[in-house]
C-alpha positions in Angstrom: -49.5 -19.6 23.3 -52.6 -18.3 25.1 -54.6 -15.2 24.1 -57.0 -13.4 26.5 -59.7 -11.6 24.6 -61.2 -8.7 26.5 -64.7 -7.4 25.7 -66.5 -4.5 27.3 -69.9 -6.1 27.8 -70.5 -9.9 27.7 -74.3 -9.6 28.4 -77.1 -10.2 26.0 -77.0 -6.5 25.1 -73.3 -6.7 24.3 -71.0 -9.5 22.9 -73.4 -12.2 24.2 -76.4 -11.0 22.1 -75.9 -13.4 19.2 -74.7 -16.4 21.1 -71.1 -16.3 19.9 -71.6 -14.9 16.4 -69.9 -11.5 17.0 -66.3 -10.6 16.2 -64.7 -11.4 19.6 -65.9 -15.0 19.2 -65.0 -15.2 15.5 -61.4 -14.1 16.4 -61.3 -16.8 19.2 -62.4 -19.5 16.7 -59.8 -18.3 14.2 -57.1 -18.4 16.8 -58.0 -21.9 17.8 -57.6 -23.0 14.2 -54.0 -21.9 14.7 -53.7 -24.1 17.8 -53.7 -21.1 20.0 -55.7 -21.1 23.3 -58.3 -18.4 23.4 -60.4 -17.3 26.3 -62.9 -14.4 26.6 -63.2 -12.0 29.5 -65.9 -9.4 29.8 -68.0 -7.3 32.2 -71.6 -8.2 32.7 -73.7 -5.0 32.3 -77.0 -6.8 31.8 -78.5 -10.2 31.5 -76.2 -13.1 31.1 -76.4 -15.1 27.9 -77.2 -18.7 28.4 -76.0 -19.6 24.9 -72.4 -18.8 25.7 -72.2 -21.6 28.2 -72.8 -24.0 25.4 -69.7 -22.9 23.4 -66.4 -24.6 23.6 -64.7 -21.2 24.2 -64.1 -20.4 27.9 -65.9 -17.2 28.9 -65.2 -15.4 32.2 -67.5 -12.6 33.3 -67.2 -9.9 36.0 -69.9 -7.6 37.4 -70.3 -4.5 35.3 -71.2 -1.5 37.4 -70.4 2.2 37.8 -67.3 3.9 39.2 -66.0 3.7 41.9 -67.4 0.2 42.5 -66.3 -0.8 39.0 -62.7 -0.7 40.2 -63.4 -3.8 42.3 -64.4 -5.6 39.2 -61.3 -4.4 37.4 -59.2 -5.9 40.3 -60.9 -9.2 40.0 -60.4 -9.3 36.2 -56.7 -8.5 36.5 -56.2 -11.4 38.8 -58.0 -13.8 36.4 -56.5 -12.8 33.1 -53.5 -14.8 32.3 -52.8 -14.6 28.5 -49.4 -14.4 26.8 -51.1 -11.9 24.5 -54.0 -9.6 25.4 -56.5 -8.9 22.6 -58.6 -5.9 23.5 -61.9 -5.4 21.7 -62.2 -1.7 20.8 -60.5 1.3 22.4 -62.6 1.5 25.6 -61.6 1.9 29.3 -63.2 -1.5 30.0 -61.1 -3.3 27.3 -58.0 -1.3 26.2 -57.7 0.5 29.5 -57.8 -2.7 31.4 -55.3 -4.3 29.0 -52.9 -1.4 29.6 -53.1 -1.9 33.3 -52.4 -5.6 32.9 -49.4 -4.9 30.7 -47.9 -2.6 33.4 -47.7 -5.5 35.7 -47.1 -8.5 33.4 -45.4 -6.9 30.4 -47.6 -8.8 27.9 -48.1 -7.4 24.4 -51.5 -6.0 23.5 -53.4 -6.3 20.2 -56.1 -3.8 19.9 -59.0 -4.7 17.6 -61.2 -1.9 16.3 -64.4 -3.1 14.8 -66.5 0.0 15.3 -66.0 3.7 15.6 -67.5 4.2 19.1 -67.4 8.0 18.9 -69.5 8.0 15.7 -72.5 7.3 17.9 -71.9 10.7 19.6 -71.0 12.9 16.7 -67.6 11.6 15.7 -64.6 13.9 15.7 -66.9 16.9 16.4 -68.0 15.5 19.7 -67.0 17.5 22.8 -67.8 17.3 26.5 -68.5 20.8 27.6 -70.9 20.6 30.6 -71.8 23.4 32.9 -70.4 23.3 36.4 -73.8 22.1 37.7 -74.0 19.4 35.1 -70.4 18.3 35.7 -71.1 18.0 39.4 -74.1 15.8 38.7 -72.2 13.7 36.2 -69.5 13.0 38.9 -71.5 12.8 42.1 -74.8 11.3 41.3 -74.9 7.5 41.8 -75.9 7.1 38.2 -74.0 10.1 36.9 -72.8 10.0 33.3 -69.1 10.1 34.2 -69.5 7.1 36.5 -70.1 4.9 33.5 -66.8 3.2 32.5 -67.4 3.7 28.8 -68.6 7.3 28.8 -67.5 9.1 25.5 -65.0 11.1 27.5 -63.1 7.9 28.3 -63.6 6.5 24.8 -62.1 9.7 23.4 -59.1 9.3 25.7 -58.6 5.7 24.7 -58.8 6.5 20.9 -56.1 9.1 21.4 -53.8 6.5 22.9 -54.2 3.6 20.4 -50.5 4.1 19.6 -49.7 2.3 22.9 -51.0 -1.0 21.5 -48.3 -3.3 20.2 -50.5 -4.1 17.1 -53.9 -2.9 15.8 -56.4 -5.0 13.8 -59.5 -3.6 12.0 -62.3 -5.0 9.9 -63.1 -2.2 7.5 -61.0 0.0 5.2 -62.6 3.1 6.8 -61.2 2.1 10.2 -57.9 1.2 8.7 -57.6 4.7 7.2 -58.5 6.2 10.5 -56.5 4.1 13.0 -54.1 2.1 10.8 -53.5 -1.5 11.5 -53.9 -4.9 9.8 -57.2 -5.5 7.9 -58.9 -8.7 9.1 -62.5 -8.8 7.8 -64.9 -10.9 9.7 -64.9 -14.6 9.0 -68.0 -16.8 8.6 -68.2 -20.4 9.7 -68.9 -21.7 6.2 -69.2 -25.3 7.5 -72.1 -24.3 9.6 -73.5 -21.9 7.0 -73.6 -24.4 4.3 -76.7 -24.4 1.9 -76.3 -28.1 1.1 -77.4 -28.9 4.7 -80.8 -27.1 4.5 -83.9 -27.1 2.4 -85.5 -23.6 1.8 -89.1 -24.9 1.5 -88.9 -26.8 4.8 -87.4 -23.7 6.5 -90.2 -21.5 5.1 -92.9 -23.8 6.4 -91.2 -24.2 9.8 -91.0 -20.5 10.4 -94.4 -19.4 9.0 -93.1 -18.0 5.7 -94.7 -20.4 3.3 -96.4 -18.7 0.3 -94.3 -15.5 0.6 -91.4 -14.2 -1.5 -89.0 -13.5 1.3 -86.6 -10.5 1.7 -84.6 -11.1 4.9 -82.7 -8.8 7.2 -81.1 -11.1 9.8 -80.0 -8.5 12.3 -80.8 -5.5 14.5 -82.5 -2.6 12.6 -81.2 0.8 13.2 -81.7 4.0 11.2 -78.3 3.9 9.5 -78.9 0.3 8.3 -81.5 1.4 5.8 -84.4 -1.0 6.5 -86.8 1.9 6.0 -85.6 2.2 2.4 -86.5 -1.4 1.7 -89.9 -0.9 3.2 -90.5 2.1 1.1 -89.5 0.0 -1.9 -92.1 -2.6 -0.9 -94.7 0.2 -0.8 -93.7 1.2 -4.4 -94.0 -2.4 -5.6 -97.2 -3.1 -3.7 -97.0 -6.8 -4.3 -99.0 -8.7 -1.6 -96.8 -11.8 -1.5 -93.5 -10.0 -0.7 -92.5 -9.6 2.9 -89.4 -8.2 4.7 -88.5 -10.7 7.4 -86.6 -9.1 10.3 -84.8 -11.7 12.4 -83.8 -10.9 16.0 -84.6 -7.2 16.1 -82.9 -4.5 18.1 -81.9 -4.9 21.7 -81.2 -1.2 22.0 -84.4 0.7 21.7 -88.0 0.7 20.3 -87.0 1.2 16.7 -88.5 -2.1 15.6 -91.9 -1.0 17.0 -91.7 2.2 15.1 -91.1 0.3 11.8 -94.1 -2.0 12.5 -96.4 1.0 13.3 -95.7 2.5 9.9 -95.0 -0.5 7.6 -96.5 -3.4 9.6 -98.3 -4.9 6.6 -94.9 -5.6 4.9 -93.0 -6.9 7.9 -92.8 -10.4 9.4 -90.9 -10.3 12.7 -89.1 -13.4 13.9 -87.5 -13.6 17.4 -83.8 -14.0 18.1 -82.5 -17.5 17.6 -79.4 -19.3 18.8 -76.5 -18.8 16.4 -76.5 -22.4 15.3 -80.1 -22.1 14.0 -79.4 -19.0 11.9 -78.3 -21.0 8.8 -81.7 -22.7 8.8 -83.4 -19.3 9.1 -81.4 -17.7 6.3 -82.2 -20.7 4.1 -85.8 -19.5 4.0 -84.8 -16.3 2.3 -85.2 -15.5 -1.4 -83.0 -12.4 -1.1 -80.8 -11.1 1.7 -81.0 -7.3 2.0 -78.1 -5.2 3.3 -79.3 -1.6 2.6 -76.7 0.4 4.6 -76.9 4.2 4.5 -73.8 6.3 3.9 -73.0 7.4 7.5 -69.9 7.1 9.6 -71.5 4.4 11.7 -72.2 2.3 8.6 -68.8 2.9 7.1 -67.1 1.7 10.3 -69.0 -1.6 10.4 -68.7 -4.9 8.6 -72.3 -6.2 8.2 -72.3 -9.8 9.3 -75.6 -10.3 7.6 -73.8 -9.9 4.3 -71.6 -13.0 4.8 -74.7 -14.8 6.3 -76.3 -14.5 2.8 -73.1 -15.1 0.9 -72.2 -18.3 2.8 -75.8 -19.6 2.2 -75.5 -18.8 -1.5 -78.4 -16.3 -1.4 -78.9 -13.4 -3.9 -77.7 -10.3 -2.0 -79.2 -6.9 -2.5 -76.9 -4.3 -0.9 -75.9 -0.6 -1.2 -72.7 0.9 -2.4 -71.5 1.8 1.0 -68.1 1.2 2.7 -66.5 -2.2 2.1 -69.7 -3.8 0.7 -68.8 -3.5 -3.0 -65.3 -5.0 -2.3 -66.8 -7.8 -0.2 -69.4 -8.8 -2.8 -67.3 -8.2 -5.9 -69.5 -9.2 -8.8 -71.5 -11.7 -6.9 -74.4 -9.5 -5.7 -76.7 -6.6 -6.7 -75.6 -3.1 -5.7 -77.7 0.0 -5.6 -77.1 3.6 -4.4 -77.9 4.2 -0.7 -81.2 5.7 0.3 -82.8 4.8 -3.1 -86.1 3.0 -2.5 -87.0 3.3 -6.2 -83.8 1.6 -7.3 -84.2 -1.0 -4.6 -87.7 -1.7 -5.9 -86.5 -2.0 -9.5 -83.7 -4.4 -8.4 -86.1 -6.6 -6.4 -88.2 -6.9 -9.6 -85.1 -7.8 -11.6 -84.1 -10.5 -9.2 -87.5 -12.2 -9.1 -87.8 -11.9 -12.9 -84.5 -13.7 -13.3 -84.3 -15.9 -10.2 -82.2 -18.6 -11.8 -79.5 -16.1 -12.7 -79.8 -14.5 -9.2 -79.3 -17.9 -7.5 -76.3 -18.5 -9.7 -74.8 -15.2 -8.4 -75.6 -16.5 -4.9 -73.5 -19.6 -5.6 -70.6 -17.5 -6.7 -71.0 -15.4 -3.6 -70.6 -18.5 -1.4 -67.4 -19.4 -3.3 -66.1 -15.9 -2.6 -67.1 -16.1 1.0 -65.2 -19.4 1.5 -62.1 -18.0 -0.2 -61.9 -14.5 1.5 -64.4 -14.3 4.3 -64.3 -17.6 6.2 -62.9 -18.4 9.6 -60.1 -20.2 7.8 -59.3 -17.0 5.8 -59.4 -15.0 9.0 -57.0 -17.3 10.8 -54.5 -17.1 7.9 -54.2 -13.3 8.4 -54.2 -13.7 12.2 -51.2 -16.1 12.0 -49.2 -13.3 10.4 -50.3 -10.8 13.1 -49.4 -13.2 15.9 -46.0 -14.0 14.2 -45.1 -10.3 14.6 -45.3 -10.6 18.4 
């Protein structure tokens, strides 16, 4: 069997931003564990990722552009896609819409994966497109008009209303399962790569300029709903000069990183984006991994990959009681209420005061990650999904 995985944007601002560490590539790895061929197809709406060329998963890209020119890219993609099963990433015109067109001609089944609630970025179920006649004209006729973008919320809304036309749906959070139905497949971590036995924390701290600090690490892209501000407020409360929040990679979306540094720069160490294969060595330098999600629809819809980064590397995890996080961690981490800097500060003190016990929890977290949140665990559930087809 061959599966064609369709993503909306394969550029460094999209699925290519973490060099193969995002869900589409995790699914491809899990399928390959089942001896199923997997290839990834996507549109290039930005800079091409050089890291993807180093992977052993074939990646095919097509020029991402606006309508009507985009239809030419769609035609090229339809000629290239050749899977026995189509796996569409998110209900978008560029993925699910393309897959429906492919099925019209080739009668191949479609699995729709929903790993985010796209409309949550635009107000969720309350969002409506109600332009004036003048604005509608601009959105349609201007070369860069809003409705010329293939993934405008209007089209996403249409796609979400038609998810019933997928043969099967998979999701990665309970929130999305309640909203769209489908089979729950949480993200898997490559626990052979993310193996703490292969790395030495002191060497990592020295290599990346973190020696002498007690390191809280956020290995991801900060955004307001991810609660990084709450950790920085907690560091202000603690006012301990040897503690730093290390942000790895930063946000490719906007200038939010800069705003954080302008206000809390004394508590932040910013590391650049690294290839996915180097991330275990980076995470090894952390004393604590922080996952301080806020209780918002965007956060509820997401499975924070940084959570399993820390679990796989046997690190103490400090996270909030939001969405699936309590279920994922079980009893192997430290949970606080969202948007509670004071409670975060108290828990940081508790962890550092009892670091041996915290590290023991970290080892339990790795065991849990291997059992429930590894690529192997992901492939076991996928085998049942594929069997239904």
